[in-house]
Every structure is written in C-alpha cells, then in structure tokens.
N, CA, C, O and the ligand as a Tripos MOL2 file, in Angstrom:
@<TRIPOS>MOLECULE
protein
  205   203    52     0     0
PROTEIN
NO_CHARGES

@<TRIPOS>ATOM
      1 N          29.7380    7.2530   -3.6130 N.3       1 MET1
      2 CA         29.0450    8.3630   -3.1050 C.3       1 MET1
      3 C          27.7930    7.9360   -2.9530 C.2       1 MET1
      4 O          27.2730    7.2270   -3.8140 O.2       1 MET1
      5 N          27.0970    8.3390   -1.7560 N.am      2 SER2
      6 CA         25.5970    8.1460   -1.6470 C.3       2 SER2
      7 C          24.8720    9.0000   -2.3920 C.2       2 SER2
      8 O          25.3730   10.1010   -2.6180 O.2       2 SER2
      9 N          23.6370    8.7090   -2.8970 N.am      3 LYS3
     10 CA         22.6480    9.4630   -3.5160 C.3       3 LYS3
     11 C          21.2740    9.6370   -2.7650 C.2       3 LYS3
     12 O          20.8210    8.6900   -2.1210 O.2       3 LYS3
     13 N          20.6780   10.7100   -2.8340 N.am      4 ILE4
     14 CA         19.4370   11.0390   -2.1930 C.3       4 ILE4
     15 C          18.3890   11.5250   -3.0960 C.2       4 ILE4
     16 O          18.5790   12.3070   -4.0280 O.2       4 ILE4
     17 N          17.2530   10.9980   -2.7490 N.am      5 VAL5
     18 CA         16.1320   11.7530   -3.4080 C.3       5 VAL5
     19 C          14.9530   12.2200   -2.4260 C.2       5 VAL5
     20 O          14.2740   11.4770   -1.7170 O.2       5 VAL5
     21 N          14.8660   13.5380   -2.5330 N.am      6 ASN6
     22 CA         13.9790   14.1680   -1.6950 C.3       6 ASN6
     23 C          12.4420   14.1080   -2.5070 C.2       6 ASN6
     24 O          12.1790   14.6750   -3.5670 O.2       6 ASN6
     25 N          11.6000   13.3260   -1.7550 N.am      7 CYS7
     26 CA         10.3910   13.0190   -2.3380 C.3       7 CYS7
     27 C           9.4050   14.2560   -2.0310 C.2       7 CYS7
     28 O           9.4430   14.7590   -0.9080 O.2       7 CYS7
     29 N           8.6110   14.7040   -2.9080 N.am      8 PRO8
     30 CA          7.6880   15.7800   -2.5760 C.3       8 PRO8
     31 C           6.8430   15.5690   -1.3580 C.2       8 PRO8
     32 O           6.2800   16.5400   -0.8540 O.2       8 PRO8
     33 N           6.7200   14.4320   -0.8740 N.am      9 CYS9
     34 CA          5.8010   14.1220    0.3340 C.3       9 CYS9
     35 C           6.5940   14.4610    1.6030 C.2       9 CYS9
     36 O           6.0100   14.5320    2.6850 O.2       9 CYS9
     37 N           7.9080   14.6710    1.4910 N.am     10 GLY10
     38 CA          8.8670   15.0630    2.5240 C.3      10 GLY10
     39 C           9.7270   13.8010    2.9210 C.2      10 GLY10
     40 O          10.6370   13.9530    3.7370 O.2      10 GLY10
     41 N           9.4780   12.5930    2.3870 N.am     11 ALA11
     42 CA         10.3500   11.6460    2.7830 C.3      11 ALA11
     43 C          11.6430   11.6550    2.0470 C.2      11 ALA11
     44 O          11.6720   12.0330    0.8760 O.2      11 ALA11
     45 N          12.8590   11.2050    2.7550 N.am     12 THR12
     46 CA         14.1110   11.1920    1.9070 C.3      12 THR12
     47 C          14.5030    9.8080    1.8040 C.2      12 THR12
     48 O          14.3730    9.0580    2.7720 O.2      12 THR12
     49 N          15.0170    9.3770    0.6010 N.am     13 VAL13
     50 CA         15.3020    8.0980    0.3020 C.3      13 VAL13
     51 C          16.7930    8.1010    0.0030 C.2      13 VAL13
     52 O          17.1720    8.8540   -0.8940 O.2      13 VAL13
     53 N          17.7780    7.2730    0.7100 N.am     14 ARG14
     54 CA         19.1480    7.4200    0.4130 C.3      14 ARG14
     55 C          19.6290    6.1110    0.1760 C.2      14 ARG14
     56 O          19.1820    5.1600    0.8170 O.2      14 ARG14
     57 N          20.5820    5.9680   -0.7700 N.am     15 ALA15
     58 CA         21.3500    4.6730   -0.9310 C.3      15 ALA15
     59 C          22.5710    5.0410   -1.5440 C.2      15 ALA15
     60 O          22.8420    6.1180   -2.0760 O.2      15 ALA15
     61 N          23.4800    3.7520   -1.3770 N.am     16 GLU16
     62 CA         24.8390    3.9150   -1.7840 C.3      16 GLU16
     63 C          25.0420    3.7220   -3.2250 C.2      16 GLU16
     64 O          26.0520    4.2440   -3.6970 O.2      16 GLU16
     65 N          24.1590    2.9750   -4.1190 N.am     17 THR17
     66 CA         24.2000    2.5290   -5.3940 C.3      17 THR17
     67 C          23.1280    3.1670   -6.1270 C.2      17 THR17
     68 O          22.1690    3.6390   -5.5160 O.2      17 THR17
     69 N          23.2190    3.2230   -7.4770 N.am     18 ASP18
     70 CA         22.0120    3.6750   -8.2080 C.3      18 ASP18
     71 C          20.8790    2.3590   -8.1560 C.2      18 ASP18
     72 O          19.6790    2.5540   -7.9620 O.2      18 ASP18
     73 N          21.3970    1.1760   -8.3370 N.am     19 ASP19
     74 CA         20.3810    0.2560   -8.2420 C.3      19 ASP19
     75 C          19.5610    0.0300   -7.0740 C.2      19 ASP19
     76 O          18.3850   -0.3160   -7.1840 O.2      19 ASP19
     77 N          20.1890    0.2300   -5.8410 N.am     20 GLU20
     78 CA         19.6050    0.3230   -4.6740 C.3      20 GLU20
     79 C          18.6920    1.4280   -4.5130 C.2      20 GLU20
     80 O          17.5690    1.1760   -4.0770 O.2      20 GLU20
     81 N          19.0100    2.6280   -4.8030 N.am     21 LEU21
     82 CA         18.3170    3.9750   -4.8000 C.3      21 LEU21
     83 C          16.9930    3.6830   -5.6110 C.2      21 LEU21
     84 O          15.8750    3.8540   -5.1240 O.2      21 LEU21
     85 N          17.2410    3.1950   -6.9830 N.am     22 ILE22
     86 CA         15.8920    2.9840   -7.8120 C.3      22 ILE22
     87 C          14.9430    2.0630   -7.0860 C.2      22 ILE22
     88 O          13.7400    2.3040   -6.9780 O.2      22 ILE22
     89 N          15.5320    1.0160   -6.6030 N.am     23 SER23
     90 CA         14.5550   -0.0010   -6.0000 C.3      23 SER23
     91 C          14.0590    0.6840   -4.6220 C.2      23 SER23
     92 O          13.0070    0.2070   -4.1970 O.2      23 SER23
     93 N          14.5520    1.5740   -3.9590 N.am     24 GLN24
     94 CA         14.0470    2.0560   -2.7120 C.3      24 GLN24
     95 C          12.9960    3.0130   -3.1930 C.2      24 GLN24
     96 O          11.8560    2.9270   -2.7370 O.2      24 GLN24
     97 N          13.3060    3.9030   -4.0710 N.am     25 VAL25
     98 CA         12.3480    4.9530   -4.8010 C.3      25 VAL25
     99 C          11.2320    4.1420   -5.2140 C.2      25 VAL25
    100 O          10.0960    4.4290   -4.8350 O.2      25 VAL25
    101 N          11.4530    3.1780   -5.9410 N.am     26 GLN26
    102 CA         10.2250    2.5840   -6.4590 C.3      26 GLN26
    103 C           9.2490    1.9150   -5.3630 C.2      26 GLN26
    104 O           8.0240    2.0190   -5.4150 O.2      26 GLN26
    105 N           9.8560    1.3110   -4.5010 N.am     27 THR27
    106 CA          9.0740    0.5990   -3.1940 C.3      27 THR27
    107 C           8.4580    1.8320   -2.6200 C.2      27 THR27
    108 O           7.2510    1.7530   -2.3950 O.2      27 THR27
    109 N           9.0860    3.0070   -2.3290 N.am     28 HIS28
    110 CA          8.5310    4.0680   -1.5770 C.3      28 HIS28
    111 C           7.1370    4.5320   -2.4380 C.2      28 HIS28
    112 O           6.0320    4.6320   -1.9030 O.2      28 HIS28
    113 N           7.3670    4.7550   -3.6640 N.am     29 ALA29
    114 CA          6.2270    5.3210   -4.6130 C.3      29 ALA29
    115 C           4.9600    4.2970   -4.4190 C.2      29 ALA29
    116 O           3.7810    4.6140   -4.2580 O.2      29 ALA29
    117 N           5.5160    3.0070   -4.4770 N.am     30 ARG30
    118 CA          4.5080    1.9620   -4.5210 C.3      30 ARG30
    119 C           3.5610    1.8860   -3.2660 C.2      30 ARG30
    120 O           2.3350    1.7750   -3.3060 O.2      30 ARG30
    121 N           4.3940    1.9710   -2.0880 N.am     31 GLU31
    122 CA          3.8360    1.9070   -0.8780 C.3      31 GLU31
    123 C           3.1910    3.2020   -0.2940 C.2      31 GLU31
    124 O           2.0660    3.2230    0.2050 O.2      31 GLU31
    125 N           3.9600    4.2030   -0.3990 N.am     32 ILE32
    126 CA          3.3360    5.6010    0.1070 C.3      32 ILE32
    127 C           2.5380    6.1620   -0.9870 C.2      32 ILE32
    128 O           1.5090    6.7240   -0.6110 O.2      32 ILE32
    129 N           2.7490    6.1490   -2.1850 N.am     33 HIS33
    130 CA          1.9530    6.8150   -3.1830 C.3      33 HIS33
    131 C           0.9620    6.1370   -3.7430 C.2      33 HIS33
    132 O           0.6450    6.4710   -4.8850 O.2      33 HIS33
    133 N           0.3510    5.2030   -3.1900 N.am     34 ASP34
    134 CA         -0.6830    4.4730   -3.7710 C.3      34 ASP34
    135 C          -0.5410    3.6920   -5.0930 C.2      34 ASP34
    136 O          -1.3510    3.8030   -6.0140 O.2      34 ASP34
    137 N           0.5330    2.9010   -5.1240 N.am     35 GLY35
    138 CA          0.9180    2.2010   -6.2400 C.3      35 GLY35
    139 C           1.4910    2.8580   -7.4310 C.2      35 GLY35
    140 O           1.5820    2.3050   -8.5270 O.2      35 GLY35
    141 N           1.9000    4.1480   -7.1520 N.am     36 MET36
    142 CA          2.6310    4.9660   -8.2340 C.3      36 MET36
    143 C           3.7230    4.1960   -8.8040 C.2      36 MET36
    144 O           4.4670    3.5750   -8.0450 O.2      36 MET36
    145 N           3.9240    4.1670  -10.2520 N.am     37 VAL37
    146 CA          5.0040    3.5350  -10.8150 C.3      37 VAL37
    147 C           6.2540    4.6410  -11.3140 C.2      37 VAL37
    148 O           6.0630    5.6250  -12.0290 O.2      37 VAL37
    149 N           7.3370    4.2800  -10.8410 N.am     38 ILE38
    150 CA          8.5090    5.2660  -11.2740 C.3      38 ILE38
    151 C           9.4990    4.2850  -12.1240 C.2      38 ILE38
    152 O           9.7350    3.1330  -11.7590 O.2      38 ILE38
    153 N           9.9710    4.7900  -13.1280 N.am     39 SER39
    154 CA         10.8600    4.0400  -14.0070 C.3      39 SER39
    155 C          12.2430    4.2950  -13.3500 C.2      39 SER39
    156 O          12.3810    4.9920  -12.3450 O.2      39 SER39
    157 N          13.3000    3.6440  -14.0300 N.am     40 ARG40
    158 CA         14.6230    3.7620  -13.6340 C.3      40 ARG40
    159 C          15.0770    5.1610  -13.9280 C.2      40 ARG40
    160 O          15.6820    5.8450  -13.1020 O.2      40 ARG40
    161 N          14.7390    5.5890  -15.2230 N.am     41 GLU41
    162 CA         15.0870    6.9610  -15.5970 C.3      41 GLU41
    163 C          14.6540    8.0430  -14.5800 C.2      41 GLU41
    164 O          15.3990    8.8860  -14.0800 O.2      41 GLU41
    165 N          13.2610    7.8780  -14.3400 N.am     42 GLN42
    166 CA         12.6740    8.9810  -13.3650 C.3      42 GLN42
    167 C          13.4360    8.8800  -12.0810 C.2      42 GLN42
    168 O          13.8470    9.8810  -11.4940 O.2      42 GLN42
    169 N          13.6180    7.6730  -11.6580 N.am     43 ALA43
    170 CA         14.2410    7.7040  -10.2300 C.3      43 ALA43
    171 C          15.4660    8.3910  -10.3250 C.2      43 ALA43
    172 O          15.6340    9.2700   -9.4800 O.2      43 ALA43
    173 N          16.5760    8.1620  -11.3430 N.am     44 LEU44
    174 CA         17.7600    8.7330  -11.3490 C.3      44 LEU44
    175 C          17.6080   10.2610  -11.6050 C.2      44 LEU44
    176 O          18.4140   11.0660  -11.1380 O.2      44 LEU44
    177 N          16.5900   10.6090  -12.3300 N.am     45 GLU45
    178 CA         16.4300   12.0530  -12.5670 C.3      45 GLU45
    179 C          16.0340   12.8390  -11.1680 C.2      45 GLU45
    180 O          16.2790   14.0430  -11.0920 O.2      45 GLU45
    181 N          15.5160   12.2510  -10.2350 N.am     46 MET46
    182 CA         15.1590   12.7580   -8.9510 C.3      46 MET46
    183 C          16.2860   12.6990   -8.1030 C.2      46 MET46
    184 O          16.2460   13.4650   -7.1400 O.2      46 MET46
    185 N          17.3890   11.9010   -8.2320 N.am     47 ALA47
    186 CA         18.3970   11.6840   -7.3200 C.3      47 ALA47
    187 C          19.4280   12.8140   -7.4180 C.2      47 ALA47
    188 O          19.6160   13.4450   -8.4580 O.2      47 ALA47
    189 N          20.0870   13.0300   -6.2670 N.am     48 LYS48
    190 CA         21.1340   14.0760   -6.2940 C.3      48 LYS48
    191 C          22.2530   13.3620   -5.2240 C.2      48 LYS48
    192 O          21.9690   12.5760   -4.3200 O.2      48 LYS48
    193 N          23.6250   13.8720   -5.5940 N.am     49 PRO49
    194 CA         24.4430   13.2840   -4.7900 C.3      49 PRO49
    195 C          24.3350   13.8650   -3.3700 C.2      49 PRO49
    196 O          24.0420   15.0360   -3.1270 O.2      49 PRO49
    197 N          24.5860   12.9790   -2.5230 N.am     50 GLU50
    198 CA         24.6020   13.4200   -1.0680 C.3      50 GLU50
    199 C          25.7560   14.5050   -0.6410 C.2      50 GLU50
    200 O          26.9420   14.2040   -0.7790 O.2      50 GLU50
    201 N          25.4220   15.5840   -0.1970 N.am     51 ALA51
    202 CA         26.4270   16.5250    0.0350 C.3      51 ALA51
    203 C          27.4710   16.0260    1.1250 C.2      51 ALA51
    204 O          28.4200   16.7420    1.4430 O.2      51 ALA51
    205 ZN          6.9190   10.1380   -1.0520 Zn       52 ZN52
@<TRIPOS>BOND
     1     1     2 1
     2     2     3 1
     3     3     4 2
     4     3     5 am
     5     5     6 1
     6     6     7 1
     7     7     8 2
     8     7     9 am
     9     9    10 1
    10    10    11 1
    11    11    12 2
    12    11    13 am
    13    13    14 1
    14    14    15 1
    15    15    16 2
    16    15    17 am
    17    17    18 1
    18    18    19 1
    19    19    20 2
    20    19    21 am
    21    21    22 1
    22    22    23 1
    23    23    24 2
    24    23    25 am
    25    25    26 1
    26    26    27 1
    27    27    28 2
    28    27    29 am
    29    29    30 1
    30    30    31 1
    31    31    32 2
    32    31    33 am
    33    33    34 1
    34    34    35 1
    35    35    36 2
    36    35    37 am
    37    37    38 1
    38    38    39 1
    39    39    40 2
    40    39    41 am
    41    41    42 1
    42    42    43 1
    43    43    44 2
    44    43    45 am
    45    45    46 1
    46    46    47 1
    47    47    48 2
    48    47    49 am
    49    49    50 1
    50    50    51 1
    51    51    52 2
    52    51    53 am
    53    53    54 1
    54    54    55 1
    55    55    56 2
    56    55    57 am
    57    57    58 1
    58    58    59 1
    59    59    60 2
    60    59    61 am
    61    61    62 1
    62    62    63 1
    63    63    64 2
    64    63    65 am
    65    65    66 1
    66    66    67 1
    67    67    68 2
    68    67    69 am
    69    69    70 1
    70    70    71 1
    71    71    72 2
    72    71    73 am
    73    73    74 1
    74    74    75 1
    75    75    76 2
    76    75    77 am
    77    77    78 1
    78    78    79 1
    79    79    80 2
    80    79    81 am
    81    81    82 1
    82    82    83 1
    83    83    84 2
    84    83    85 am
    85    85    86 1
    86    86    87 1
    87    87    88 2
    88    87    89 am
    89    89    90 1
    90    90    91 1
    91    91    92 2
    92    91    93 am
    93    93    94 1
    94    94    95 1
    95    95    96 2
    96    95    97 am
    97    97    98 1
    98    98    99 1
    99    99   100 2
   100    99   101 am
   101   101   102 1
   102   102   103 1
   103   103   104 2
   104   103   105 am
   105   105   106 1
   106   106   107 1
   107   107   108 2
   108   107   109 am
   109   109   110 1
   110   110   111 1
   111   111   112 2
   112   111   113 am
   113   113   114 1
   114   114   115 1
   115   115   116 2
   116   115   117 am
   117   117   118 1
   118   118   119 1
   119   119   120 2
   120   119   121 am
   121   121   122 1
   122   122   123 1
   123   123   124 2
   124   123   125 am
   125   125   126 1
   126   126   127 1
   127   127   128 2
   128   127   129 am
   129   129   130 1
   130   130   131 1
   131   131   132 2
   132   131   133 am
   133   133   134 1
   134   134   135 1
   135   135   136 2
   136   135   137 am
   137   137   138 1
   138   138   139 1
   139   139   140 2
   140   139   141 am
   141   141   142 1
   142   142   143 1
   143   143   144 2
   144   143   145 am
   145   145   146 1
   146   146   147 1
   147   147   148 2
   148   147   149 am
   149   149   150 1
   150   150   151 1
   151   151   152 2
   152   151   153 am
   153   153   154 1
   154   154   155 1
   155   155   156 2
   156   155   157 am
   157   157   158 1
   158   158   159 1
   159   159   160 2
   160   159   161 am
   161   161   162 1
   162   162   163 1
   163   163   164 2
   164   163   165 am
   165   165   166 1
   166   166   167 1
   167   167   168 2
   168   167   169 am
   169   169   170 1
   170   170   171 1
   171   171   172 2
   172   171   173 am
   173   173   174 1
   174   174   175 1
   175   175   176 2
   176   175   177 am
   177   177   178 1
   178   178   179 1
   179   179   180 2
   180   179   181 am
   181   181   182 1
   182   182   183 1
   183   183   184 2
   184   183   185 am
   185   185   186 1
   186   186   187 1
   187   187   188 2
   188   187   189 am
   189   189   190 1
   190   190   191 1
   191   191   192 2
   192   191   193 am
   193   193   194 1
   194   194   195 1
   195   195   196 2
   196   195   197 am
   197   197   198 1
   198   198   199 1
   199   199   200 2
   200   199   201 am
   201   201   202 1
   202   202   203 1
   203   203   204 2
@<TRIPOS>SUBSTRUCTURE
     1 MET1         2 RESIDUE 1 A MET
     2 SER2         6 RESIDUE 1 A SER
     3 LYS3        10 RESIDUE 1 A LYS
     4 ILE4        14 RESIDUE 1 A ILE
     5 VAL5        18 RESIDUE 1 A VAL
     6 ASN6        22 RESIDUE 1 A ASN
     7 CYS7        26 RESIDUE 1 A CYS
     8 PRO8        30 RESIDUE 1 A PRO
     9 CYS9        34 RESIDUE 1 A CYS
    10 GLY10       38 RESIDUE 1 A GLY
    11 ALA11       42 RESIDUE 1 A ALA
    12 THR12       46 RESIDUE 1 A THR
    13 VAL13       50 RESIDUE 1 A VAL
    14 ARG14       54 RESIDUE 1 A ARG
    15 ALA15       58 RESIDUE 1 A ALA
    16 GLU16       62 RESIDUE 1 A GLU
    17 THR17       66 RESIDUE 1 A THR
    18 ASP18       70 RESIDUE 1 A ASP
    19 ASP19       74 RESIDUE 1 A ASP
    20 GLU20       78 RESIDUE 1 A GLU
    21 LEU21       82 RESIDUE 1 A LEU
    22 ILE22       86 RESIDUE 1 A ILE
    23 SER23       90 RESIDUE 1 A SER
    24 GLN24       94 RESIDUE 1 A GLN
    25 VAL25       98 RESIDUE 1 A VAL
    26 GLN26      102 RESIDUE 1 A GLN
    27 THR27      106 RESIDUE 1 A THR
    28 HIS28      110 RESIDUE 1 A HIS
    29 ALA29      114 RESIDUE 1 A ALA
    30 ARG30      118 RESIDUE 1 A ARG
    31 GLU31      122 RESIDUE 1 A GLU
    32 ILE32      126 RESIDUE 1 A ILE
    33 HIS33      130 RESIDUE 1 A HIS
    34 ASP34      134 RESIDUE 1 A ASP
    35 GLY35      138 RESIDUE 1 A GLY
    36 MET36      142 RESIDUE 1 A MET
    37 VAL37      146 RESIDUE 1 A VAL
    38 ILE38      150 RESIDUE 1 A ILE
    39 SER39      154 RESIDUE 1 A SER
    40 ARG40      158 RESIDUE 1 A ARG
    41 GLU41      162 RESIDUE 1 A GLU
    42 GLN42      166 RESIDUE 1 A GLN
    43 ALA43      170 RESIDUE 1 A ALA
    44 LEU44      174 RESIDUE 1 A LEU
    45 GLU45      178 RESIDUE 1 A GLU
    46 MET46      182 RESIDUE 1 A MET
    47 ALA47      186 RESIDUE 1 A ALA
    48 LYS48      190 RESIDUE 1 A LYS
    49 PRO49      194 RESIDUE 1 A PRO
    50 GLU50      198 RESIDUE 1 A GLU
    51 ALA51      202 RESIDUE 1 A ALA
    52 ZN52       205 GROUP 0 **** ****
C-alpha cells in the first residue's frame, strides 16, 4: 500500500515503501525546507496510508 505525507508547504510526497517514503521526505525537507533534518520516526509519524 502506498503512503503519503502532506507537507505543510503544500507538497505531497508519495511512496510504495516506508524506506522510500522516508528517503523522499528527508530529501524534500533538505532541499525545500532549507536543510531541515527529519528522522525516520518523524517521517513515519507524518505518513498516512493512501486512500
Ligand atoms: Zn515541504
């Protein structure tokens, strides 16, 4: 099942696996949010199953 993260900036990150989602959320945070660091736990907390 896909998971998505709706970032407060309006971006949506979507991935098929937890590892991929975490990596994409971390890359998004680093590139779009000025080097912001997000842990695995934080990324998973933000994630929701895609309806
Ligand atoms: Zn964002």
